[in-house]
Every structure is written in C-alpha cells, then in structure tokens.
DOPA-763943 format. One line per 10 residues: number of its first residue (from 1); their letters; for each residue x, y, z of C-alpha. Coordinates in steps of 0.1 Angstrom, whole numbers, plus 5000, padded with zeros to 4 digits. Each point is the difference from the previous one (the first is absolute). Layout:
NUM = a = X:Y:Z | ...
END
This chain:
1 = maltdircrp = 5000:5000:5000 | 5029:5023:5007 | 5017:4991:4968 | 4969:5009:4981 | 4997:5034:5016 | 5036:5008:4991 | 4995:4991:4964 | 4968:5021:4995 | 5014:5032:5016 | 5017:5022:4974
11 = smplrrerfl = 5036:5009:5006 | 5011:5036:5009 | 5016:5008:4966 | 4968:4990:4982 | 4978:5022:5022 | 5024:5029:4995 | 4998:4995:4962 | 4962:5000:5001 | 4999:5031:5022 | 5023:5018:4976
21 = rasvrrqrga = 4980:4990:4970 | 4967:5013:5017 | 5018:5032:5010 | 5012:5006:4964 | 4964:4995:4987 | 4987:5025:5026 | 5026:5026:4990 | 4992:4996:4964 | 4963:5008:5007 | 5009:5030:5021
31 = aavlaavwig = 5023:5013:4973 | 4972:4997:4975 | 4976:5019:5022 | 5026:5026:5007 | 5008:5004:4963 | 4963:5004:4992 | 4997:5027:5026 | 5030:5019:4987 | 4987:4997:4964 | 4966:5013:5011
41 = aavaalgvid = 5016:5029:5018 | 5021:5008:4970 | 4970:4999:4977 | 4980:5022:5025 | 5029:5024:5002 | 5002:5003:4962 | 4963:5005:4999 | 5003:5028:5025 | 5026:5016:4978 | 4976:4998:4970
51 = vgnvylvrrq = 4971:5013:5020 | 5021:5028:5014 | 5011:5009:4964 | 4963:5001:4989 | 4992:5022:5030 | 5029:5024:4992 | 4989:5002:4963 | 4964:5007:5011 | 5011:5028:5023 | 5021:5015:4972
61 = lqraadmaav = 4971:4996:4976 | 4976:5016:5024 | 5023:5030:5004 | 5003:5004:4962 | 4962:4998:4997 | 4995:5025:5028 | 5024:5025:4984 | 4985:4994:4965 | 4964:5006:5013 | 5010:5033:5017
71 = agaqtigmag = 5019:5012:4969 | 4969:4992:4978 | 4976:5018:5024 | 5023:5031:5001 | 4996:5004:4962 | 4965:4988:4993 | 4987:5035:5003 | 5023:5013:4973 | 4995:5002:4963 | 4997:4965:4986
81 = gcatatasar = 4982:4987:5030 | 5002:4962:5002 | 5027:4997:4973 | 5023:5023:5018 | 4993:4982:5033 | 5007:4966:4985 | 5033:5012:4985 | 5010:5016:5034 | 4991:4968:5019 | 5020:4977:4977
91 = qsaaqngykg = 5030:5023:5000 | 5000:5001:5038 | 4996:4962:5003 | 5031:4995:4977 | 5020:5026:5020 | 4991:4983:5033 | 5012:4965:4992 | 4971:4984:4982 | 5013:4970:4980 | 4968:4984:4986
101 = tdpvsvlcgr = 4999:4988:4965 | 4970:5022:4991 | 4994:5036:5010 | 4980:5006:5031 | 4962:5000:4995 | 4985:5035:5006 | 4963:5007:5005 | 4987:5036:5003 | 4968:5008:5019 | 4985:5020:5027
111 = wsatggaaqf = 5004:4993:5038 | 4970:5012:5019 | 4981:4992:5032 | 4964:4993:4989 | 4977:4993:5030 | 5031:4999:5023 | 5017:4972:4981 | 5031:5009:4981 | 5003:4985:4965 | 5020:5001:4968
121 = dtsgaaplna = 4976:5007:4972 | 5011:4993:4964 | 4966:5005:4984 | 5010:5034:4985 | 4991:5024:5029 | 5018:5033:4996 | 5023:5016:5008 | 5025:4971:5003 | 5019:5003:5032 | 5015:4965:5008
131 = vqvtatqsvr = 5023:4974:4984 | 5002:4963:5008 | 5032:4982:4991 | 5004:4962:4998 | 5036:4988:4998 | 5007:4963:4992 | 5034:4983:5000 | 5010:4964:4995 | 5023:4987:5029 | 5022:4969:4994
141 = hffigpardv = 5006:4978:5030 | 5036:4992:5008 | 4994:4965:5013 | 4964:4988:5001 | 4972:5001:4975 | 4994:5019:4967 | 4999:5038:4996 | 4969:5018:5013 | 4984:5034:4993 | 5000:5026:5028
151 = qavatakavd = 4976:5029:4998 | 4996:5034:5017 | 4971:5025:4998 | 5000:5036:5011 | 4975:5028:4996 | 5007:5038:5005 | 4979:5031:4996 | 5007:5037:4997 | 4971:5025:5002 | 5004:5032:4982
161 = tasfalstsl = 4979:5029:5014 | 4992:5036:4993 | 4984:5027:5020 | 4981:5029:4986 | 4975:5027:5010 | 4969:5010:4981 | 4984:5034:5002 | 4973:5017:4980 | 5008:5035:5012 | 5005:5027:4975
171 = atlsggaing = 5019:5022:5025 | 5038:5006:4995 | 5025:4997:5028 | 5000:5034:5018 | 5009:5008:5035 | 4968:5019:5008 | 4976:4973:4988 | 5018:4971:5017 | 5004:5020:5032 | 4963:5007:5000
181 = llgallganv = 4989:4965:4992 | 5023:4982:5026 | 4993:5027:5026 | 4963:4996:4996 | 5002:4962:5003 | 5022:5002:5031 | 4981:5029:5016 | 5033:5020:5004 | 5021:5026:4983 | 5025:4985:4975
191 = sldvaawqal = 5024:5024:4983 | 5027:4985:4977 | 5014:5015:4969 | 4998:4985:4965 | 5035:4986:5002 | 4992:4981:5031 | 4969:4985:4984 | 5019:4990:4969 | 5027:4984:5021 | 4973:4980:5019
201 = asanvklgdl = 4985:4989:4967 | 5033:4985:4989 | 5009:4984:5033 | 4992:4963:5000 | 4998:4977:5031 | 5005:4963:4999 | 4971:4981:5015 | 5022:4975:5018 | 5019:5028:5017 | 4968:5017:5009
211 = atqlgvasmn = 4987:4968:5016 | 5031:4996:5021 | 4999:5036:5011 | 4963:4997:5010 | 5009:4969:5021 | 4984:4972:4980 | 5017:4968:4988 | 4985:4994:4966 | 4980:5016:4972 | 4969:4981:5011
221 = dlldsnttva = 5004:5016:5035 | 5005:5034:4984 | 4968:4997:4980 | 4981:4989:5031 | 5013:5029:5021 | 4988:5035:5007 | 5019:5032:5004 | 4996:5038:5001 | 5010:5025:4974 | 5026:5014:5025
231 = dlagamatvl = 5015:4966:5007 | 5001:4992:4963 | 5018:5033:4992 | 5024:4994:5028 | 5007:4964:4989 | 5006:5012:4964 | 5024:5027:5012 | 5020:4975:5020 | 5002:4975:4971 | 5011:5026:4975
241 = srnraasasv = 5026:5015:5024 | 5014:4966:5009 | 5003:4989:4964 | 5012:5034:4989 | 4974:4999:4973 | 4987:5036:5003 | 5012:5035:5005 | 4998:5020:5032 | 4970:5019:4986 | 4980:4968:4997
251 = tsalatiqaa = 5006:4989:5036 | 4993:5036:5012 | 4968:5000:4980 | 4990:4967:5015 | 5007:5013:5035 | 4978:5030:4993 | 4971:4978:4989 | 5006:4977:5030 | 4997:5030:5023 | 4969:5013:4982
261 = anggpklalg = 4983:4966:5002 | 5006:4999:5037 | 4988:4964:5006 | 4965:4998:4986 | 4978:4970:4993 | 5015:4967:4987 | 4996:4988:4964 | 5002:4965:4985 | 5032:4993:4980 | 4985:4973:4979
271 = dsagapglla = 4967:4996:4981 | 4972:4980:5015 | 4968:4987:4986 | 4980:5028:5015 | 5023:5030:4999 | 5030:5013:4981 | 5034:5002:5015 | 5032:5018:4992 | 5013:4971:4978 | 4983:4978:4974
281 = igladkqaaa = 5025:4971:4995 | 4991:4976:4972 | 5022:4971:5010 | 4991:4965:5013 | 5033:5001:5019 | 4999:5034:5017 | 5035:4996:5012 | 5012:5004:4964 | 4991:5037:5002 | 5026:5007:5027
291 = satisaldal = 5024:5013:4974 | 4975:5022:4983 | 4999:5037:5007 | 4974:5027:5004 | 5001:5038:4995 | 5001:5019:5033 | 4978:5027:4987 | 4973:4976:4986 | 5001:4980:5032 | 4995:5031:5021
301 = lvaaelahgn = 4970:5013:4980 | 4983:4967:5000 | 5007:4995:5037 | 4987:5034:5009 | 4967:4994:4982 | 4996:4966:5016 | 5007:5015:5034 | 4975:5027:4993 | 4974:4974:5004 | 4972:4994:4976
311 = saldlgaald = 5010:5022:4970 | 4964:4999:4987 | 4981:5030:5012 | 4964:4993:5011 | 4979:5023:4979 | 4966:4987:5011 | 4992:5029:5023 | 5011:5026:4974 | 4979:4984:4973 | 4970:4989:5021
321 = psaipgvtlp = 4971:5002:4975 | 4975:5007:5028 | 5018:5033:5006 | 4992:5011:4964 | 4971:5025:5000 | 4969:4985:4985 | 5010:4964:5004 | 4976:4982:5023 | 5003:4964:4988 | 5018:4975:5023
331 = vgltakaail = 5034:5001:4985 | 5032:4987:5014 | 5036:5004:4986 | 5033:4985:5010 | 5028:5019:4984 | 5037:4996:5003 | 5029:5016:4981 | 5038:4996:4999 | 5019:5028:4983 | 5037:5003:4990
341 = qppviavgea = 5012:4965:5007 | 5038:4998:5005 | 5021:4975:4980 | 4993:4963:5005 | 5032:4979:5005 | 5003:4965:4987 | 5028:4976:5004 | 5002:4965:4985 | 5007:4976:4971 | 4989:5005:4964
351 = gvdssanyrt = 4975:4980:4980 | 4967:4985:5007 | 4989:4972:5023 | 4980:4969:4993 | 4968:5021:5000 | 5014:5023:4973 | 5002:5029:5025 | 5032:5021:5002 | 5021:4991:5030 | 5010:5036:5007
361 = sahaaqvrvy = 4975:5028:4993 | 4990:5034:5012 | 4969:5020:4996 | 4994:5036:5007 | 4974:5027:4993 | 4999:5038:5007 | 4964:5000:5011 | 4979:4971:5014 | 4964:5004:5007 | 4975:4975:5014
371 = ldlklqvppi = 4963:5009:4999 | 4971:4979:5013 | 4967:5017:4993 | 4970:4986:5018 | 4966:5014:4990 | 4966:4988:5014 | 4970:5010:4979 | 4967:4992:5019 | 4970:4986:4981 | 4978:5027:4984
381 = lllpgvtvdl = 4965:4990:4991 | 5003:4969:4978 | 5037:5004:4994 | 5022:4976:5020 | 5027:5012:5024 | 5036:4999:4987 | 5033:4996:5018 | 5030:5012:4981 | 5036:4990:5011 | 5028:5010:4977
391 = plyveaaqgt = 5035:4990:5013 | 5024:5018:4977 | 5038:5003:5000 | 5018:5025:4978 | 5037:5009:4998 | 5016:5027:4979 | 5035:5001:4985 | 5006:4964:5008 | 5030:4978:4990 | 5013:4965:5004
401 = adlaatqcaa = 5036:4989:4996 | 5010:4964:4997 | 5036:4986:5002 | 5000:4980:4967 | 5036:4989:4998 | 5035:5005:5013 | 5033:4991:4983 | 5033:4999:5018 | 5033:5006:4983 | 5037:5003:5010
411 = sraaststiv = 4995:5037:5007 | 4971:5021:5015 | 4999:5021:4968 | 4993:4970:4979 | 4975:4985:5024 | 4963:5010:4993 | 4966:4998:5016 | 4968:5004:4979 | 4969:5015:5015 | 4966:5000:4982
421 = vhtgianaci = 4978:5030:5009 | 4963:5003:4995 | 4990:5036:5005 | 4966:5017:4998 | 4977:5029:5007 | 4972:4983:5019 | 4989:4966:5012 | 4966:4992:5014 | 4981:4969:5011 | 4967:4991:5016
431 = ggdaasnmsn = 5000:4970:5023 | 4992:4987:5034 | 5037:5002:5010 | 5007:5035:4984 | 5012:5014:5034 | 5029:4975:5002 | 5018:5019:4972 | 5007:5029:5024 | 5029:4981:5015 | 5014:4983:4969
441 = ptspstcqqp = 5037:5008:4995 | 5011:4972:4977 | 4975:4992:4972 | 4975:5018:4977 | 4967:5007:5017 | 4971:4977:4992 | 4967:4989:5014 | 4997:4962:5005 | 4965:4998:5014 | 4967:5009:4983
451 = atiasltvpl = 4978:5026:5014 | 4962:5004:5003 | 4995:5037:4991 | 4962:5001:5003 | 4974:4981:5019 | 4962:5004:4998 | 4970:4981:5014 | 4971:4996:4975 | 4966:4994:5018 | 4977:4974:4984
461 = lltsvsanin = 4966:4988:5010 | 5007:4981:5033 | 5037:5003:5001 | 5030:5020:4988 | 5031:4991:4979 | 5034:5015:5004 | 5020:5009:4969 | 5037:5010:4998 | 5021:5017:4974 | 5036:4987:5000
471 = vggfsppsgl = 5032:5008:4984 | 5030:4977:4996 | 5001:4963:4999 | 4996:4971:5024 | 5019:4973:4982 | 5028:5009:5002 | 4992:5028:5024 | 5008:5035:4987 | 4989:5036:5000 | 4997:5025:4972
481 = patlqaaepa = 5034:5017:4992 | 5009:5027:4975 | 5035:5015:4995 | 5011:5030:4980 | 5037:4993:4994 | 5027:5000:4974 | 4992:4975:4972 | 5034:4982:5004 | 5022:4997:5030 | 5034:5016:5000
491 = tltfngvagd = 5031:4979:5004 | 5028:5018:5019 | 5036:4986:5002 | 5024:5010:5027 | 5037:4991:5005 | 5014:4989:5033 | 5019:5032:5007 | 4983:5021:5027 | 5002:5038:4997 | 5003:5003:4963
501 = addyqsantn = 4977:5016:4974 | 4976:4970:4995 | 4989:4996:5037 | 4968:5019:4994 | 4978:4992:4970 | 4964:5009:4993 | 4971:4988:4979 | 4969:5020:4991 | 4965:4998:4986 | 5002:5027:4975
511 = glgsatsgll = 4983:4978:4975 | 4965:5009:5013 | 4982:4990:4968 | 5012:4964:5001 | 4995:4999:5037 | 4963:5010:4996 | 4996:4975:4972 | 5014:4973:5023 | 4975:5010:5027 | 4971:4996:4977
521 = aqlaarleqp = 5013:4966:4988 | 5003:4989:5036 | 4963:5009:5007 | 4989:4983:4968 | 5019:4968:5008 | 4987:5000:5036 | 4964:5004:4988 | 5004:4970:4977 | 4999:4979:5032 | 4963:4993:5009
531 = dtlfvtvgga = 5004:5005:5037 | 5016:5035:4999 | 4967:5017:5006 | 4970:4978:5010 | 4968:4998:5020 | 4990:4974:5025 | 4965:4996:5013 | 4994:4979:5031 | 5035:4988:4998 | 4997:4987:4964
541 = tanpavssav = 5015:5017:4970 | 4971:5015:4981 | 5020:5017:4972 | 5035:4988:4997 | 5007:5021:4969 | 4990:5036:5009 | 5035:5010:4988 | 4994:4985:4966 | 4976:5028:4992 | 5028:5026:5005
551 = qplltflvga = 5029:4979:4987 | 4992:5003:4962 | 4998:5038:5002 | 5033:5002:5019 | 5017:4976:4975 | 4988:5023:4972 | 5014:5030:5017 | 5033:4984:5006 | 5004:4990:4964 | 4990:5035:4988
561 = ltpllngldt = 5020:5020:5025 | 5032:4980:5002 | 5015:5014:4968 | 4991:5035:5009 | 5014:4997:5035 | 5032:4985:4989 | 5003:5027:4974 | 4997:5025:5027 | 5032:4988:5015 | 5020:5011:4969
571 = llvpllqllg = 4990:5035:5008 | 4998:5000:5038 | 5032:4982:5009 | 5024:5024:4980 | 4981:5029:5014 | 5005:4989:5036 | 5036:4993:4993 | 5004:5035:4985 | 4984:5015:5031 | 5022:4978:5023
581 = aqvgvstvha = 4968:4985:5016 | 4995:4965:5011 | 4967:4984:5010 | 4997:4970:5023 | 5037:4997:5008 | 5017:4971:5019 | 5036:5004:5011 | 5022:4971:5010 | 5031:5005:5021 | 5023:4970:4995
591 = isqtcsdarl = 5017:4998:5034 | 5023:4970:4997 | 5006:4967:4983 | 5016:4971:5019 | 5016:4970:4984 | 5001:4976:5030 | 5028:4976:5007 | 4991:4964:4992 | 4997:4975:5028 | 4994:4962:5002
601 = vn = 4964:4990:5009 | 5002:4963:4995
END
C-alpha cells in the first residue's frame, strides 16, 4: 500500500514544470489583455486628436463666419445692396482664414422683432438690414474615419437711422418771433438774439448721451420717462459742453431757457397711444436710435408746447350758439382748435412695415379744428323731431413726411436719406372718431368710424319708427374724408452732412388747380361706394345707395373740370413763383443720418 502511494504521487520536478507551464499561460493571457487595453487607449487618444482638430477647425470657421456676417451687414445699406454685402462677406471670410472649397453662402434679409420674437426674414421686406453667412469646410481626420464637413452659421444686423423735423410754418427764423413763441409757451420772458437761435438750430444732441444725462439706462427707459423743459435744456447744455459739440453761445442760450422755464410741468419724452411725446421713434428695437441726434431748437419748441399742456384751445364757450341773438333752438357745440404747431420730430428706420405703413413718419398742421355740432329740433305739428350731430375735424396747412430710404456710403457727403412729403392746404373728415385727430403727430388725419349725422322719429298709427342718416362705411369701418393737397408728393433727398445747404428743404401746394381736381376725384370715388351716404330705418338699411344719385353728377363735373383746373396751374404756378409766394408749405429739417455699427444677433 505504501509502495502504491509512492508511485502515484508526482515528483517535485514534475510539479514545478506543471506550475511553470500554467504560469506562462496566465502571463500570456494577461499580456494579451494589457495589449488590448493599450491599443484601445491609443485609438482613443488618436480619436481625441481628430475630435480636437475638428473642434479647432469649427472655432476658426465660426470666427470667419462671424466676421463675414458683420462685414456684410456693414455694407448692406450701401449702393448695390445685397450684391455689395455678399462681396464684402466673402472677402472678409477669405481674409479671416476661411479655407472652404466653395465661397461662403450669403443670405440677405431683414432682422426684426415681430410680436416680440426676433426673426431673420428673407421674403423681401425692405430695407434689408441683416446678413446671414453659412461657412462650410471639409475636415480630414488624421487617424480615424473619412473626411467630414463642418459648418458654421452667423447672422449680423446693422440698422441705419435718420432723424428729421417737419414743420408747416411759413415763418422765417427771426429772434422776435421765436422769443415771443417760446416765451408764451413757457409763460416767461425769453430774449435771445438771432445768432443764438441760429446756433441752437444747428446744435444736435445724441439721444444716447441725453438718456445718460437724464439718468436712464436705455432708449426704452428714455421714451417711458418724463422731464421738464428746464431739465431738458440743462441736460442738453451739459451734453453739448461735455462733448465740445457746441459753442459757448449755445450753452449760454440753453442756460437762459432753463432759467426762464423754472421747473414747470413734466412732459412725456416718448409717444404713447393716447398722447404725443417729444420723440416719435419708428424702430422695433428702440435702442438702435441711441446714436441718432435731434436738434436742440426743435426739441425745445416741441417740449415747450407739450409742457404747456393741451395745446388745443377750448372754443366752446366763445362759439356757444345759444349766445347768438335770435337763436332759441337747443344747440350744443364742442369746439377745439390748435394753432401754430411746432416741428414734429421723428427718428427711425426707413421703408415700410408688413402693413405697408412707413416705419418713420411725422405729421403736422398749422391749424387743427374739431367741431361737434349737436342740434335738437323738436316736432312741429306733423313734422318729426330731428337730432343733428356733426363731428367734423378740419386741419389747414397740413403736411406728412415719410422716411422712404437711407443709403450709407464711405463718407457722410455721399450718404443720403430720402423723405417723401405730402403737403396740402386743407384736410377734413366726418366720423365718430374725428376728435382723436387733435393729438396725432405721426400720420395723416383720418376718420375710421362712421357717423350718424341725423336721427329722426317718424310717428305711425300705433307706433313710431326711428330713421338715421349716416356717412362713412361699416365694413370696413370708415368716415368721410376729403383732402385738398398737392397732386403728387415731393421727394426730398438730403446728404449725411449736418449744417450744410440742404438741411432745410420745402414742398408746396402751388398747383391749386390740380389739387382741386384731386379733391373732386376723391369725392367721386368715395361716393361710388354704396354705404358712403345711406339711410337706416328701424336698424335696417332702407336705401343703401343714396349717394348713387349724387355720384353721376359729380363724376361728370370731375371729367369736365379736370382739364380746366390742370390748365389753371400753367398760369397760377409761374405767377406764384414770380411773386415769391408759396401755398401749403411743408418744410423738412434733416437733423442727422446714422449708419449704425453692425453686430451679431445669432
């Protein structure tokens, strides 16, 4: 039994050999695992290098796209428009390290905030103010995988603005007249010579500097704030002195006006829905107006009238019909008038919005009158009682100026702004909202609501029926307008240099014949609509075409008189020019044009 045990037990050398063989096998397995780990780490490291290279190329590509978009936006307002912007963007991309096979892709459009959401619109909205650049470059991997395309997109905008003032005043700049006007508005004695007023007229204040001086952080805050004429004059004096942008006579004149104003009521700096303010800024992004400037003189005149309170004088008491001898009928009259309106200042971007309305516009009139005549005629025998209500708005020497276009160039002298001016002699409308035109500083007056001008109650056998005579339309709602104005608007072009000969330009309505012809044509066209003048009985339209009885006669008169009236202009216009006379004059003061620096928006 012992011998058997000795034979079956392996010897020491044999056990050692087996152990060594097992150890070798284990080492070989560990080496394989370790080799796999090292190979995986090496592959990962090489992949990181490739990824890092792609990231670096992407950064360089984004930088090139950003610079290209800014360069394109800076030139999109120049002659050539999108073509110039495209060339500038591609040149900038090449200069900033773009190495793509194809040139960068360039889209021109308009960057705007519609309904609070910013968007890049390429549908053709004007003016173009933004450029979107897409840069694509193929990147070859050093170690892993095939080449891949890397893309970068950048959008930049640059808003070009202009500021101008519209006045329909026929008065020339004279010390006595301006002293009297401003003194009356401020309720104080103002005595400056002509040179001081002329210096104020040429002194321009940047809105951004004015906001800082008045202690507000942005243009939106400025437009939402209120100040006094005294504080406004003091702020402008400080800004002009600090920037060394005006002479000592200007700051002295502003100090004189500040002392004369002596505090006083506060005025709104920005327009609101219900009341005019000092500034009417036609920009979705109000902050873009920070670099625009306004005239110190225009600003003070407008501010003084706003601070004066309601510039419309209540004439109801003076024109009370019941005070007229012999008038015993129950008559009521609401009458308001505004006279000698100062310049209206507008700041903003050119062109029209999605509703085809000009983004930046100013409207002024020398005389505004609102009348609401109410007459109650009691029943007499078999005649029914009649209630007459005639809401009428009339303005004289009216004008509207719209900023149609701006074009920036390498120099201010080559930069231009184009303003379209509609000027006239009189404008009137009948409507339920006629009174709202008394505080309209930005757009032509109009009546958007129909008016019931007469009501009567017709007695029948056992009842009575009410009947109304109406003017205007209900679908869409409108009143009855009529305008005596120049047949064609005037297009005025200004350069970007402030203080030179083209700063003040005027348009007139000396073509009275064609203006009268246009008025008749307006009435004829309006009466073609069946609801211009109509009768309702018991709430139902009884005669929807009362105006059709008058319209053929008016159409005949227009056709017969138009050649005669237009021929009158060939005699009247040269005569007025010979006499140095102008009728229905609108004067535009081009204050400044600002070509904004481009900035990335996306």
